[in-house]
C-alpha positions in Angstrom: 0.0 0.0 0.0 1.5 3.3 -1.1 -0.1 6.5 0.0 1.0 9.5 -2.0 2.2 12.8 -0.6 -0.8 14.6 0.9 -1.2 18.3 0.3 -3.8 20.2 2.5 -5.5 23.3 1.0 -8.2 25.5 2.4 -8.9 28.8 3.9 -7.1 30.3 6.9 -8.6 28.8 10.0 -9.6 25.6 8.4 -6.9 23.7 10.4 -4.4 22.8 7.7 -1.3 23.1 10.0 -2.8 21.3 13.0 -4.5 18.6 11.0 -1.4 18.2 8.9 0.8 17.6 11.9 -1.6 15.0 13.3 -2.0 13.3 9.9 1.7 13.2 9.4 2.1 11.4 12.7 -0.6 8.9 11.8 1.0 8.2 8.4 4.5 8.3 9.8 5.4 11.1 7.4 7.4 14.3 7.6 5.2 17.3 8.1 5.9 20.6 6.3 4.0 23.9 6.4 4.7 26.2 3.4 4.2 29.4 5.5 6.6 28.2 8.2 9.1 27.2 5.6 9.0 30.7 4.1 9.5 32.3 7.5 12.4 29.9 8.2 14.1 30.7 4.8 13.7 34.4 5.1 14.3 34.8 8.9 11.2 37.1 9.2 7.5 36.5 9.7 4.9 36.7 7.0 3.4 40.0 8.0 6.8 41.5 7.6 7.1 40.0 4.1 3.7 41.4 3.2 4.7 44.8 4.6 8.1 45.0 2.7 7.3 43.1 -0.5 3.5 43.1 -0.7 1.3 40.1 -1.5 3.1 39.7 -4.9 6.5 39.3 -3.2 5.0 36.8 -0.7 3.3 34.8 -3.5 6.6 34.6 -5.4 8.3 33.1 -2.3 5.4 30.8 -1.7 5.6 29.5 -5.3 9.3 28.6 -4.9 8.7 26.9 -1.5 5.7 24.9 -2.8 7.7 23.7 -5.8 10.6 22.6 -3.5 8.5 20.9 -0.9 6.2 19.1 -3.3 9.3 17.6 -4.9 10.0 15.7 -1.7 8.7 12.1 -1.1 6.7 10.9 1.9 5.4 14.2 3.2 2.2 15.9 4.4 2.2 19.6 3.4 0.0 22.4 4.7 -0.2 25.2 2.2 -1.2 28.8 2.8 -4.8 29.7 2.1 -4.0 31.6 -1.0 -1.5 29.1 -2.5 -4.2 27.9 -5.0 -4.4 31.3 -6.6 -1.2 30.6 -8.5 -1.7 28.3 -11.5 1.9 26.9 -11.1 1.1 25.9 -7.5 -2.1 24.2 -8.6 -0.2 22.3 -11.2 2.5 21.0 -8.9 0.0 20.2 -6.1 -2.3 18.2 -8.5 0.6 16.3 -10.2 2.8 15.5 -7.2 0.3 14.2 -4.6 -3.2 13.9 -3.3 -4.9 17.2 -2.5 -7.3 17.4 0.5 -9.5 20.5 0.8 -10.2 21.3 4.5 -13.5 23.1 4.2 -14.6 25.6 6.8 -17.4 28.1 6.9 -16.6 31.8 7.1 -18.1 31.8 10.7 -15.7 29.1 11.7 -12.7 30.8 10.1 -13.6 34.0 11.9 -13.8 32.2 15.2 -10.5 30.4 14.7 -8.6 33.5 13.5 -10.0 36.2 15.7 -7.2 36.3 18.2 -4.4 35.9 15.6 -2.1 38.8 14.9 -0.3 36.8 12.2 -2.7 37.2 9.3 -2.0 40.3 7.1 -5.1 39.8 4.9 -7.3 40.2 8.0 -5.9 43.6 8.9 -9.1 45.2 7.9 -12.1 46.9 9.6 -14.4 44.0 8.5 -12.6 40.6 8.8 -15.8 38.7 8.2 -16.4 40.4 4.8 -12.7 39.9 3.9 -13.0 36.1 4.7 -16.2 35.9 2.7 -14.6 37.7 -0.3 -11.5 35.4 -0.1 -13.8 32.3 0.0 -15.8 33.5 -3.1 -12.5 33.8 -5.0 -10.7 30.7 -3.7 -13.3 28.1 -3.0 -13.9 27.0 -6.6 -10.1 26.5 -6.9 -10.0 24.4 -3.7 -12.8 22.2 -5.0 -11.3 21.9 -8.5 -8.0 20.7 -7.1 -9.2 18.4 -4.3 -9.3 14.7 -4.6 -10.9 14.7 -1.1 -13.0 17.3 0.7 -13.3 17.2 4.5 -15.6 19.6 6.4 -13.9 20.9 9.6 -16.5 23.1 11.3 -17.0 22.2 14.9 -14.6 19.3 14.8 -11.4 18.6 16.7 -8.1 18.2 14.9 -7.8 14.4 15.7 -11.2 13.6 14.3 -10.5 15.4 11.0 -7.1 13.8 10.7 -8.6 10.3 11.4 -11.2 10.8 8.7 -8.5 11.7 6.2 -6.4 8.8 7.3 -9.3 6.3 7.1 -10.1 7.5 3.6 -6.5 7.4 2.4 -6.0 3.9 3.8 -9.3 2.6 2.4 -8.7 4.2 -1.0 -5.2 2.7 -1.3 -6.3 -0.7 -0.1 -8.9 -0.9 -2.8 -6.5 0.0 -5.6 
Protein backbone atom coordinates (compact mmCIF):
# COMPACT_ATOMS: atom_id res chain seq x y z
CA UNK A 1 0.00 0.00 0.00
CA UNK A 2 1.52 3.27 -1.11
CA UNK A 3 -0.11 6.47 0.02
CA UNK A 4 1.04 9.46 -2.02
CA UNK A 5 2.19 12.78 -0.64
CA UNK A 6 -0.75 14.59 0.95
CA UNK A 7 -1.23 18.30 0.34
CA UNK A 8 -3.75 20.22 2.46
CA UNK A 9 -5.48 23.25 0.96
CA UNK A 10 -8.22 25.45 2.35
CA UNK A 11 -8.89 28.84 3.88
CA UNK A 12 -7.10 30.30 6.88
CA UNK A 13 -8.56 28.85 10.03
CA UNK A 14 -9.57 25.55 8.43
CA UNK A 15 -6.94 23.66 10.44
CA UNK A 16 -4.39 22.83 7.75
CA UNK A 17 -1.33 23.08 10.01
CA UNK A 18 -2.82 21.33 13.04
CA UNK A 19 -4.51 18.59 11.00
CA UNK A 20 -1.40 18.22 8.87
CA UNK A 21 0.83 17.64 11.90
CA UNK A 22 -1.57 15.04 13.30
CA UNK A 23 -2.03 13.31 9.94
CA UNK A 24 1.73 13.17 9.37
CA UNK A 25 2.14 11.39 12.72
CA UNK A 26 -0.58 8.89 11.78
CA UNK A 27 0.99 8.22 8.38
CA UNK A 28 4.55 8.27 9.79
CA UNK A 29 5.42 11.06 7.40
CA UNK A 30 7.38 14.28 7.63
CA UNK A 31 5.17 17.35 8.06
CA UNK A 32 5.88 20.62 6.27
CA UNK A 33 4.05 23.94 6.40
CA UNK A 34 4.72 26.24 3.45
CA UNK A 35 4.22 29.41 5.51
CA UNK A 36 6.60 28.18 8.23
CA UNK A 37 9.14 27.24 5.56
CA UNK A 38 8.95 30.74 4.06
CA UNK A 39 9.54 32.26 7.50
CA UNK A 40 12.44 29.91 8.17
CA UNK A 41 14.10 30.68 4.83
CA UNK A 42 13.70 34.45 5.13
CA UNK A 43 14.26 34.80 8.87
CA UNK A 44 11.20 37.07 9.17
CA UNK A 45 7.49 36.53 9.70
CA UNK A 46 4.87 36.66 6.97
CA UNK A 47 3.36 40.00 8.05
CA UNK A 48 6.84 41.52 7.61
CA UNK A 49 7.14 40.04 4.10
CA UNK A 50 3.71 41.44 3.20
CA UNK A 51 4.74 44.84 4.59
CA UNK A 52 8.06 44.98 2.71
CA UNK A 53 7.29 43.07 -0.52
CA UNK A 54 3.51 43.13 -0.71
CA UNK A 55 1.34 40.14 -1.50
CA UNK A 56 3.08 39.72 -4.86
CA UNK A 57 6.48 39.26 -3.19
CA UNK A 58 5.02 36.82 -0.72
CA UNK A 59 3.32 34.79 -3.49
CA UNK A 60 6.61 34.59 -5.42
CA UNK A 61 8.33 33.15 -2.34
CA UNK A 62 5.39 30.82 -1.75
CA UNK A 63 5.58 29.46 -5.32
CA UNK A 64 9.26 28.60 -4.89
CA UNK A 65 8.71 26.90 -1.52
CA UNK A 66 5.74 24.86 -2.77
CA UNK A 67 7.71 23.73 -5.81
CA UNK A 68 10.59 22.64 -3.55
CA UNK A 69 8.46 20.91 -0.91
CA UNK A 70 6.18 19.06 -3.33
CA UNK A 71 9.31 17.57 -4.92
CA UNK A 72 10.02 15.66 -1.70
CA UNK A 73 8.68 12.15 -1.09
CA UNK A 74 6.69 10.91 1.88
CA UNK A 75 5.35 14.22 3.17
CA UNK A 76 2.22 15.91 4.41
CA UNK A 77 2.19 19.59 3.39
CA UNK A 78 -0.04 22.35 4.74
CA UNK A 79 -0.24 25.19 2.22
CA UNK A 80 -1.20 28.81 2.79
CA UNK A 81 -4.83 29.71 2.12
CA UNK A 82 -3.99 31.63 -1.05
CA UNK A 83 -1.53 29.13 -2.54
CA UNK A 84 -4.21 27.90 -4.95
CA UNK A 85 -4.40 31.31 -6.64
CA UNK A 86 -1.18 30.59 -8.53
CA UNK A 87 -1.65 28.27 -11.55
CA UNK A 88 1.89 26.91 -11.09
CA UNK A 89 1.09 25.93 -7.51
CA UNK A 90 -2.12 24.24 -8.59
CA UNK A 91 -0.19 22.31 -11.24
CA UNK A 92 2.48 20.95 -8.91
CA UNK A 93 0.02 20.19 -6.13
CA UNK A 94 -2.25 18.23 -8.47
CA UNK A 95 0.56 16.34 -10.18
CA UNK A 96 2.77 15.47 -7.19
CA UNK A 97 0.34 14.17 -4.59
CA UNK A 98 -3.18 13.92 -3.30
CA UNK A 99 -4.88 17.23 -2.51
CA UNK A 100 -7.25 17.40 0.46
CA UNK A 101 -9.50 20.45 0.83
CA UNK A 102 -10.23 21.30 4.46
CA UNK A 103 -13.54 23.10 4.16
CA UNK A 104 -14.57 25.61 6.82
CA UNK A 105 -17.39 28.13 6.93
CA UNK A 106 -16.60 31.83 7.14
CA UNK A 107 -18.08 31.82 10.66
CA UNK A 108 -15.72 29.05 11.74
CA UNK A 109 -12.73 30.79 10.10
CA UNK A 110 -13.59 34.02 11.90
CA UNK A 111 -13.82 32.20 15.24
CA UNK A 112 -10.49 30.41 14.73
CA UNK A 113 -8.57 33.46 13.49
CA UNK A 114 -10.03 36.23 15.66
CA UNK A 115 -7.17 36.26 18.16
CA UNK A 116 -4.40 35.90 15.57
CA UNK A 117 -2.13 38.85 14.88
CA UNK A 118 -0.29 36.84 12.23
CA UNK A 119 -2.74 37.21 9.31
CA UNK A 120 -2.01 40.25 7.15
CA UNK A 121 -5.07 39.75 4.93
CA UNK A 122 -7.31 40.19 7.98
CA UNK A 123 -5.86 43.58 8.90
CA UNK A 124 -9.12 45.23 7.90
CA UNK A 125 -12.09 46.87 9.65
CA UNK A 126 -14.36 43.98 8.53
CA UNK A 127 -12.55 40.63 8.77
CA UNK A 128 -15.81 38.70 8.18
CA UNK A 129 -16.35 40.41 4.83
CA UNK A 130 -12.70 39.87 3.90
CA UNK A 131 -12.99 36.14 4.68
CA UNK A 132 -16.22 35.89 2.68
CA UNK A 133 -14.60 37.68 -0.26
CA UNK A 134 -11.55 35.39 -0.13
CA UNK A 135 -13.83 32.34 -0.05
CA UNK A 136 -15.79 33.50 -3.11
CA UNK A 137 -12.53 33.81 -4.99
CA UNK A 138 -10.73 30.71 -3.72
CA UNK A 139 -13.34 28.06 -2.98
CA UNK A 140 -13.86 27.03 -6.63
CA UNK A 141 -10.09 26.51 -6.89
CA UNK A 142 -9.97 24.42 -3.70
CA UNK A 143 -12.78 22.22 -5.00
CA UNK A 144 -11.33 21.87 -8.48
CA UNK A 145 -7.99 20.75 -7.08
CA UNK A 146 -9.20 18.43 -4.33
CA UNK A 147 -9.32 14.67 -4.57
CA UNK A 148 -10.91 14.70 -1.12
CA UNK A 149 -13.03 17.31 0.70
CA UNK A 150 -13.32 17.19 4.50
CA UNK A 151 -15.57 19.57 6.44
CA UNK A 152 -13.89 20.90 9.61
CA UNK A 153 -16.54 23.10 11.28
CA UNK A 154 -17.04 22.21 14.94
CA UNK A 155 -14.62 19.29 14.76
CA UNK A 156 -11.44 18.61 16.68
CA UNK A 157 -8.11 18.15 14.90
CA UNK A 158 -7.78 14.45 15.70
CA UNK A 159 -11.22 13.65 14.30
CA UNK A 160 -10.47 15.42 11.00
CA UNK A 161 -7.05 13.75 10.71
CA UNK A 162 -8.59 10.34 11.45
CA UNK A 163 -11.20 10.84 8.72
CA UNK A 164 -8.53 11.69 6.16
CA UNK A 165 -6.35 8.79 7.31
CA UNK A 166 -9.27 6.35 7.08
CA UNK A 167 -10.13 7.51 3.56
CA UNK A 168 -6.51 7.37 2.40
CA UNK A 169 -5.98 3.86 3.76
CA UNK A 170 -9.31 2.62 2.36
CA UNK A 171 -8.69 4.23 -1.03
CA UNK A 172 -5.23 2.71 -1.31
CA UNK A 173 -6.26 -0.73 -0.11
CA UNK A 174 -8.95 -0.90 -2.81
CA UNK A 175 -6.48 -0.01 -5.61
